[in-house]
Backbone as JSON, one array per atom type, in Angstrom:
{
  "sequence": "MRVKDPAAIRRARKARGFSQRDLTALFKCTQAAISALERGTMKTCGADLAKIICRRVERGLEDLFIDPSAEALPSVTTGTRTTQHAKAVA",
  "N": [[5.04, 2.3, 18.8], [4.39, 2.61, 15.38], [5.57, 4.84, 12.92], [3.38, 6.48, 10.81], [3.36, 8.35, 8.63], [6.13, 10.05, 8.12], [6.51, 12.72, 7.2], [4.09, 13.89, 7.83], [4.19, 14.26, 10.56], [6.07, 16.27, 10.74], [4.77, 18.33, 9.28], [2.52, 18.74, 10.94], [3.76, 19.6, 13.29], [4.96, 22.0, 12.43], [2.68, 23.41, 11.66], [1.56, 24.01, 14.11], [3.38, 25.76, 15.0], [5.72, 24.99, 16.31], [9.18, 24.44, 16.87], [11.65, 21.87, 16.26], [13.28, 21.83, 18.46], [11.65, 23.06, 20.37], [9.8, 21.01, 20.82], [11.44, 19.08, 21.96], [11.93, 20.06, 24.49], [9.4, 19.91, 25.58], [8.87, 17.17, 25.51], [10.98, 15.9, 26.68], [12.99, 14.55, 25.26], [15.51, 13.92, 22.74], [16.56, 16.31, 20.25], [17.52, 15.09, 18.02], [16.05, 12.73, 18.0], [13.43, 13.61, 17.41], [13.92, 14.71, 14.9], [14.74, 12.38, 13.51], [12.35, 10.9, 13.57], [10.75, 12.53, 11.95], [12.14, 12.41, 9.54], [11.96, 9.8, 8.92], [13.84, 7.93, 9.51], [13.84, 6.89, 12.01], [11.69, 4.58, 12.71], [9.88, 3.72, 14.58], [8.46, 4.46, 17.8], [8.04, 4.85, 21.33], [4.83, 4.28, 22.87], [4.05, 6.23, 24.72], [5.56, 8.53, 23.97], [4.56, 8.9, 21.37], [1.85, 9.5, 21.92], [2.12, 11.87, 23.36], [3.29, 13.56, 21.44], [1.19, 13.69, 19.56], [-0.81, 14.88, 21.11], [0.34, 17.42, 21.63], [0.61, 18.52, 19.06], [-1.93, 18.55, 18.31], [-3.28, 16.43, 16.92], [-4.85, 13.36, 15.94], [-3.98, 10.16, 17.28], [-4.13, 8.04, 15.47], [-3.77, 9.4, 13.12], [-1.06, 9.95, 12.82], [0.42, 7.76, 13.7], [0.78, 4.16, 13.79], [-0.58, 1.62, 15.6], [0.91, -1.28, 16.29], [-0.14, -3.42, 17.74], [-2.82, -3.19, 17.39], [-3.34, -3.79, 14.8], [-5.03, -5.78, 12.44], [-4.93, -9.32, 12.32], [-4.22, -11.63, 9.72], [-6.76, -13.89, 8.59], [-7.26, -17.37, 8.24], [-9.11, -19.76, 6.68], [-9.84, -23.08, 7.12], [-11.56, -25.61, 6.14], [-13.66, -26.24, 8.66], [-12.66, -24.61, 10.59], [-11.42, -21.41, 11.62], [-8.47, -19.67, 11.77], [-6.13, -17.35, 13.17], [-3.12, -16.0, 12.03], [0.08, -15.05, 13.19], [1.8, -12.07, 12.31], [4.73, -11.8, 10.3], [7.72, -10.58, 11.65], [9.45, -7.83, 10.6]],
  "CA": [[4.14, 2.78, 17.77], [5.07, 2.79, 14.11], [5.27, 6.11, 12.26], [2.55, 6.28, 9.62], [3.89, 9.23, 7.59], [7.06, 10.96, 8.79], [6.3, 14.11, 6.79], [2.9, 14.39, 8.51], [4.62, 14.74, 11.88], [6.73, 17.57, 10.49], [3.73, 19.31, 8.92], [1.71, 19.03, 12.13], [4.6, 20.4, 14.2], [5.1, 23.35, 11.87], [1.36, 24.06, 11.69], [1.36, 24.5, 15.48], [4.4, 26.78, 15.28], [6.79, 24.46, 17.14], [10.43, 23.96, 16.27], [12.03, 20.58, 16.83], [13.83, 22.12, 19.8], [10.5, 23.29, 21.27], [9.23, 19.72, 21.19], [12.34, 18.34, 22.85], [11.72, 20.57, 25.85], [8.1, 19.42, 26.04], [8.84, 15.72, 25.58], [12.18, 15.38, 27.36], [13.73, 13.65, 24.37], [16.51, 14.68, 22.01], [16.2, 16.89, 18.96], [17.85, 14.06, 17.03], [14.94, 11.77, 17.95], [12.34, 14.26, 16.67], [14.38, 14.79, 13.51], [14.71, 11.03, 12.94], [10.95, 10.55, 13.35], [10.27, 13.32, 10.82], [12.83, 11.97, 8.32], [11.61, 8.41, 8.67], [14.95, 7.03, 9.85], [13.38, 6.21, 13.23], [10.39, 4.12, 12.24], [8.99, 3.45, 15.71], [8.76, 5.12, 19.08], [7.19, 4.36, 22.4], [3.44, 4.77, 22.87], [3.97, 7.46, 25.5], [6.06, 9.63, 23.14], [3.6, 9.1, 20.27], [0.67, 10.16, 22.45], [2.47, 13.25, 23.72], [3.45, 14.3, 20.18], [-0.15, 13.92, 19.01], [-1.51, 15.85, 21.96], [0.94, 18.75, 21.45], [0.37, 19.05, 17.7], [-3.38, 18.48, 18.15], [-3.64, 15.45, 15.89], [-5.22, 12.06, 16.49], [-2.93, 9.15, 17.27], [-4.25, 7.26, 14.24], [-3.33, 10.23, 11.99], [0.39, 10.0, 12.71], [1.07, 6.52, 14.1], [0.07, 2.9, 13.67], [-0.37, 0.77, 16.77], [1.05, -2.64, 15.76], [-0.98, -4.38, 18.47], [-4.2, -3.02, 16.96], [-3.49, -4.23, 13.42], [-5.74, -7.06, 12.3], [-4.15, -10.45, 11.85], [-4.93, -12.3, 8.63], [-7.48, -15.1, 8.95], [-7.18, -18.46, 7.29], [-10.19, -20.72, 6.91], [-9.56, -24.44, 6.64], [-12.7, -26.47, 6.47], [-14.62, -25.73, 9.63], [-11.98, -23.74, 11.58], [-10.74, -20.18, 11.17], [-7.39, -19.33, 12.69], [-5.38, -16.16, 12.83], [-1.68, -16.22, 12.04], [0.89, -13.9, 13.58], [2.55, -11.45, 11.21], [6.18, -11.93, 10.38], [8.36, -9.36, 12.11], [10.48, -7.42, 9.64]],
  "C": [[4.96, 3.01, 16.5], [4.61, 4.1, 13.47], [4.51, 5.82, 10.98], [3.12, 7.06, 8.44], [4.81, 10.23, 8.26], [6.83, 12.43, 8.46], [5.07, 14.72, 7.48], [3.24, 14.9, 9.9], [5.23, 16.11, 11.73], [5.7, 18.64, 10.17], [2.89, 19.71, 10.13], [2.48, 19.9, 13.11], [4.68, 21.84, 13.71], [3.78, 24.11, 11.91], [1.05, 24.64, 13.07], [2.41, 25.51, 15.89], [5.53, 26.31, 16.19], [8.02, 24.18, 16.3], [10.71, 22.58, 16.86], [12.55, 20.78, 18.25], [12.71, 22.38, 20.8], [9.93, 21.96, 21.75], [10.14, 18.95, 22.13], [12.17, 18.78, 24.3], [10.41, 20.03, 26.43], [8.12, 17.92, 26.31], [9.98, 15.1, 26.35], [12.83, 14.27, 26.54], [14.71, 14.52, 23.59], [15.95, 15.24, 20.71], [16.47, 15.89, 17.85], [16.72, 13.04, 16.9], [13.76, 12.35, 17.17], [12.7, 14.32, 15.19], [14.3, 13.43, 12.82], [13.28, 10.56, 12.69], [10.42, 11.25, 12.09], [10.92, 12.91, 9.5], [12.48, 10.53, 7.96], [12.74, 7.44, 8.96], [14.68, 6.3, 11.17], [11.94, 5.83, 12.96], [9.39, 3.85, 13.36], [9.4, 4.3, 16.91], [7.8, 4.54, 20.11], [5.8, 4.98, 22.34], [3.31, 6.08, 23.63], [4.42, 8.66, 24.67], [5.08, 9.92, 22.01], [2.37, 9.86, 20.75], [0.94, 11.62, 22.8], [2.62, 14.1, 22.46], [2.07, 14.66, 19.63], [-0.92, 14.96, 19.81], [-0.99, 17.26, 21.72], [0.67, 19.36, 20.08], [-1.11, 18.96, 17.33], [-3.81, 17.63, 16.96], [-4.0, 14.14, 16.58], [-4.07, 11.07, 16.35], [-2.94, 8.37, 15.96], [-3.85, 8.07, 13.0], [-1.83, 10.12, 11.75], [1.08, 8.67, 12.97], [0.16, 5.32, 13.87], [0.43, 2.08, 14.9], [-0.28, -0.67, 16.28], [0.17, -3.66, 16.48], [-2.44, -4.29, 18.04], [-4.42, -3.47, 15.52], [-4.15, -5.6, 13.39], [-4.8, -8.13, 11.78], [-4.92, -11.13, 10.73], [-5.58, -13.59, 9.12], [-7.35, -16.12, 7.85], [-8.28, -19.44, 7.65], [-9.82, -22.04, 6.29], [-10.7, -25.34, 7.07], [-13.65, -25.79, 7.41], [-13.99, -24.79, 10.64], [-11.37, -22.52, 10.92], [-9.69, -19.87, 12.22], [-6.72, -18.06, 12.22], [-3.89, -16.47, 12.99], [-0.96, -14.94, 12.41], [1.63, -13.39, 12.37], [4.03, -11.7, 11.41], [6.76, -10.58, 10.77], [9.49, -9.04, 11.15], [11.67, -6.86, 10.35]]
}
């Protein structure tokens, strides 16, 4: 899952009264990983971690993360056929 807005994760965590260390105990990940997500240096994380974060901070998955598999692919119409092209991976 791609982080939508790193600062939103931080705001949601603080609004629920959790420290980064509190979340590490709940998620069984490192404090450095939570910090990197909130700073934007870690741009993606696994779907399981994203779902757990959202559940604990009581936010919707779509509020904090973008599911790359759910993003629409651009369509190209050529004559009578419409095809979808895969996005370039950055």
